[in-house]
Phi, psi and omega in degrees: 000136181290164188297321183295316179293319179298319179293320179297318179295320178297317178296319180298317180293324177294318177296322179297316178298317180297322179294316178298324177299326182286321189261344182209077182304133181077017184306323187286348179246007186273117177293324180296318179294319180296318179295319179292321179297323178296319179295319178295320178297319179294323177296319179296317180300326180278000178089015179257137179304126186270002186296126180265197181191049175206180187294339177268316184295322184300304179291329178297315179299312184293320183292330180264309185280332180302308178299326178296317179294320179298307186290318181293319179293319178296317180295320178295317178298321179294317179294325180285330183081030184245148175234111182300137177223164177066223182265132180234136175262126174258102185278116184074054191289346180057226182268010164100014180300307180293322179299323178298317177296315181299322178294318180290329180291327179142002176297135181283329182210138176242124174266106182267115180256124185204140182279338183268116178298323181294314178298320179297323178298319177296315181299318179298315180293325182286311188275324178093206191293339180291341185267125169254115187274134175236110181268103182189154169300147183303325184287347181244358183288147178291151179283157174240087189301333182271006180294137175275337185209138165251120182247135177231113183248114178058034180235330188303322181292347181269003186265014176103175187278344182272104186293326178295316179295320179298317177297321178299321179296315181291316186296323184291349178286346177249209178236188184294335182257015182269131174273164185232134175238119179250117180241133180213178180296154181266021177277174187303305185293320183288318180293318180293333175298315178293321177296323177294322176296317178302318181295321178296324181290336179298327182259009181289154181294163178303141181095348177281171180293150178234155181282127177264328182198155007269355190296133180271014183199170178250011179282177180300148181282117181291339181285352177267355184292326179239137183299332184282348185266155170201152184255126178206173177234168177234148177221151176284127180291326181046052183280146170301158188307318184288321176294323177295318179297321179294317178301318178294323178295328176288340181094023181244161180296125180268356187252318184230159174214150174263144178212161175227151180204158169225132170253126187242144178290167171290157180296335183269000185286155175290162178306146183297133175288159179301132181264156184255158175092172173234156187247127175287116184252018176193184173264154178293139180249137176281129174236179182296111175078008183198171171232144181230134180244123178284131179227156180244134178202185178308129182095352174109212187280137170213185184229148169253132188234141172226135179280147184296332180290337173269076195300320182297314180292320181301311182287327176296321180292319180295338183270357181287121180285149172304138179092355179286137174268126183250171185297141180299334180303332180296321177289318182292333183268001184289138173239126182055036177080009181231127175255131183263137178239130174234190185300328181281347185241016180300329182301337180295341180274001186278346181125171184295149180286000000 
């Protein structure tokens, strides 16, 4: 993640902690808040909207889901290479975690669309004057034609089973020149939902939205070939101590999180240009005498391999995080779906040129 985005996420988390101190003193040590946050998290995993509506649920939701929205949205923006400017629509803004990050990153105005008046009240208090609250279901909210971006963080999966219809609901909140960022959990059902949307967009007519990131190609998604597979990335949460302690009390990982995302072009954009690089879609696995890393690129799934005797390359390959974009040369150099890396070719693991 670049320094500016990392700094914006750090500021957002500090503001979130300060807000929690105001509305729920001792929140990070409250067993009742941790228990409520765990219940809300379980509801989300089951596909039920986790938004609460009382004096315990509000801070519990924000203390657990707020940092996830901040970190996942920041990681998606970093992977995409985009910095929001001007007016941004936060579709399903909830209590404002992602909106807070967008404000810190540089958006001049955030239009927060949310069906819960109570959640919107929290978001207004958290984000401040940059947030214009719109209380309405996403399908009935007015459009913001001058928006540069419509962002949906951990909301897209709540819009029903028809991914095309769900994208239509989110897309109409902007204008013809508005890009779309969909961020969701990195578990199997939520990630595959985004992959299914990407697949549907491949066959969409000219002028429809196209995927800008994270995919390094426009070919079929290899992670959809088998039901057991899904494509996601991981990011370090880097939570302040009290937010980390709260996550542990909830029973969740305080250090890392999985997320999935799609960045989509505006409807008026030209067809996507060929993208460079290959994407690590898993962690490297140790095999007898070698390590292999699964990567996605034009033509589908292939592997990057380093032999154990090439110790520098072997350990460098094992250290590549899931979701890293690697040099396009790895795809071009592949033979029978395998690209070999040795000490002279370690630089290929450093990222796209």
